[in-house]
C-alpha positions as CSV (number, residue, x, y, z in Angstrom):
1,M,75.5,-9.5,9.8
2,G,73.9,-12.6,11.1
3,N,74.3,-16.5,9.7
4,G,73.2,-18.0,6.6
5,K,69.8,-18.9,8.2
6,T,68.8,-15.4,9.2
7,M,70.8,-12.8,6.8
8,T,68.4,-10.8,4.5
9,I,68.6,-9.4,1.1
10,A,69.2,-6.1,2.8
11,D,72.4,-7.4,4.4
12,V,73.9,-8.1,0.9
13,M,72.0,-6.0,-1.7
14,S,73.8,-3.2,-3.7
15,K,72.1,-0.1,-2.8
16,S,73.4,1.8,-6.1
17,V,70.9,1.0,-9.0
18,I,70.4,2.7,-11.9
19,S,66.7,3.6,-13.4
20,V,65.9,4.6,-16.7
21,D,62.7,5.9,-18.2
22,A,61.3,3.2,-20.9
23,S,61.2,5.8,-23.5
24,I,65.3,6.5,-23.9
25,T,67.1,4.8,-26.4
26,V,69.2,1.3,-26.2
27,N,72.4,3.5,-26.9
28,E,71.6,6.2,-24.4
29,T,70.9,3.3,-21.8
30,A,74.0,1.7,-22.8
31,K,76.3,4.6,-22.2
32,M,74.6,5.0,-18.5
33,M,75.7,1.2,-18.1
34,E,79.0,1.9,-18.9
35,D,79.7,4.9,-17.1
36,A,78.3,3.6,-14.0
37,K,79.8,0.3,-14.4
38,V,76.9,-1.6,-13.8
39,G,75.3,-4.8,-15.7
40,A,71.6,-4.0,-15.6
41,V,69.1,-1.0,-15.3
42,I,65.7,-1.0,-14.2
43,V,63.2,0.3,-16.4
44,M,60.5,2.8,-15.1
45,E,57.2,4.1,-16.6
46,N,55.5,7.0,-14.5
47,N,57.8,6.1,-11.7
48,T,57.0,2.2,-11.7
49,P,59.3,-0.3,-12.3
50,V,58.1,-2.3,-15.3
51,G,61.1,-4.4,-16.4
52,I,65.0,-4.5,-16.4
53,V,67.6,-4.5,-19.2
54,T,70.8,-6.3,-18.6
55,D,74.1,-6.6,-20.5
56,K,72.9,-10.2,-21.7
57,D,69.8,-8.3,-23.5
58,F,72.4,-6.4,-25.0
59,A,74.5,-8.8,-26.6
60,I,71.7,-10.8,-27.4
61,K,68.3,-9.0,-28.4
62,I,69.9,-6.1,-29.9
63,V,72.3,-8.1,-32.1
64,A,70.0,-11.2,-32.7
65,H,67.3,-8.8,-34.1
66,A,69.6,-6.2,-35.4
67,Y,67.8,-3.4,-33.8
68,P,69.0,0.2,-34.4
69,I,70.8,1.9,-31.7
70,T,67.7,4.2,-31.6
71,T,65.4,1.6,-30.6
72,P,63.4,2.2,-27.3
73,V,64.7,0.5,-24.4
74,K,61.6,-0.9,-23.6
75,Q,61.5,-3.2,-26.5
76,I,64.4,-5.1,-25.3
77,M,63.8,-4.9,-21.5
78,S,62.9,-8.4,-19.7
79,S,59.2,-8.0,-18.3
80,P,57.5,-9.1,-16.2
81,L,59.8,-7.9,-13.7
82,F,60.7,-10.2,-11.0
83,S,61.5,-8.7,-7.7
84,I,62.1,-9.5,-4.0
85,N,61.6,-7.1,-0.7
86,S,64.6,-6.5,1.2
87,D,63.4,-8.5,4.5
88,E,63.4,-11.8,2.4
89,S,66.1,-14.6,3.2
90,I,69.0,-15.0,1.0
91,R,67.7,-18.5,0.0
92,T,64.3,-17.3,-1.1
93,A,66.2,-15.0,-3.5
94,A,68.3,-17.8,-4.8
95,D,65.5,-19.9,-5.3
96,L,63.6,-17.4,-7.1
97,M,66.4,-16.7,-9.6
98,H,67.1,-20.4,-9.9
99,D,63.4,-21.0,-10.9
100,R,63.3,-18.2,-13.2
101,G,66.6,-18.6,-14.8
102,I,67.6,-14.8,-13.7
103,R,71.1,-13.5,-12.4
104,K,69.9,-9.9,-11.3
105,L,66.9,-9.3,-9.2
106,P,65.7,-6.0,-8.3
107,V,65.0,-5.3,-4.5
108,I,61.4,-3.7,-4.1
109,D,60.0,-2.0,-0.9
110,D,56.6,-0.3,-0.9
111,E,56.8,-0.1,-4.7
112,K,60.3,1.7,-4.4
113,V,63.5,0.1,-6.2
114,V,65.9,0.1,-3.0
115,G,68.6,-2.0,-4.4
116,I,69.5,-5.2,-6.4
117,I,71.0,-8.6,-5.7
118,T,72.9,-10.8,-8.0
119,A,74.0,-14.2,-8.6
120,T,77.7,-12.7,-8.1
121,D,76.5,-11.5,-4.7
122,I,75.2,-14.7,-3.7
123,V,78.4,-16.5,-5.0
124,N,80.6,-14.0,-3.0
125,L,78.3,-14.8,0.1
126,L,79.0,-18.7,-0.2
127,A,82.8,-18.1,-0.5
128,V,82.8,-17.0,3.2
129,C,79.8,-18.7,4.6
130,V,80.6,-21.3,7.5
131,E,80.1,-25.4,7.0
132,D,76.7,-25.2,8.7
133,D,75.5,-23.2,6.2
134,V,76.8,-25.0,3.1
135,R,75.5,-28.1,4.6
136,D,72.0,-26.4,5.2
137,M,71.8,-25.3,1.7
138,Y,73.1,-28.5,0.3
139,F,70.0,-30.5,2.0
140,H,67.5,-27.4,1.1
141,S,68.7,-28.3,-2.7
142,V,68.2,-31.8,-2.3
143,V,65.1,-31.6,-0.9
144,K,63.8,-28.9,-3.6
145,I,65.3,-31.2,-6.4
146,F,63.3,-34.6,-5.0
147,S,60.1,-32.8,-4.3
148,N,59.6,-32.4,-8.0
149,Y,59.5,-36.1,-8.2
150,S,57.3,-37.0,-5.3
151,P,53.8,-38.5,-5.7
152,Y,52.4,-36.2,-3.0
153,N,53.0,-33.0,-4.7
């Protein structure tokens, strides 16, 4: 494993990903998530990833709309599906997750789901990174924040 500047998504992603067909029910999906002890599943149609369902979707969407447990999972999935390639940098994933307000990001190579990276994965990485990496991330964040206020953008 390299340093923070050279590490890729492949270095930290979880390769254990559950996917479900868009037609199965939210109840079946929840049981699969519980059995696998995961917080998200990828929703597929015709072997193509089309969305993601997270534990947050169950907590908010189903309860807020009082959907029955027989509701197709496609109805509560988050779509469009934001994803990243395994050869991208951790910083790219963190930026995308921050910009889109998401905590789980599927990793897709050649139209195939190969893993998932989560906000927890990135926090765990930060816990063991060296001071130079933290300084680099800090300056990257400052530049990103202030670029929003630049008259040249």
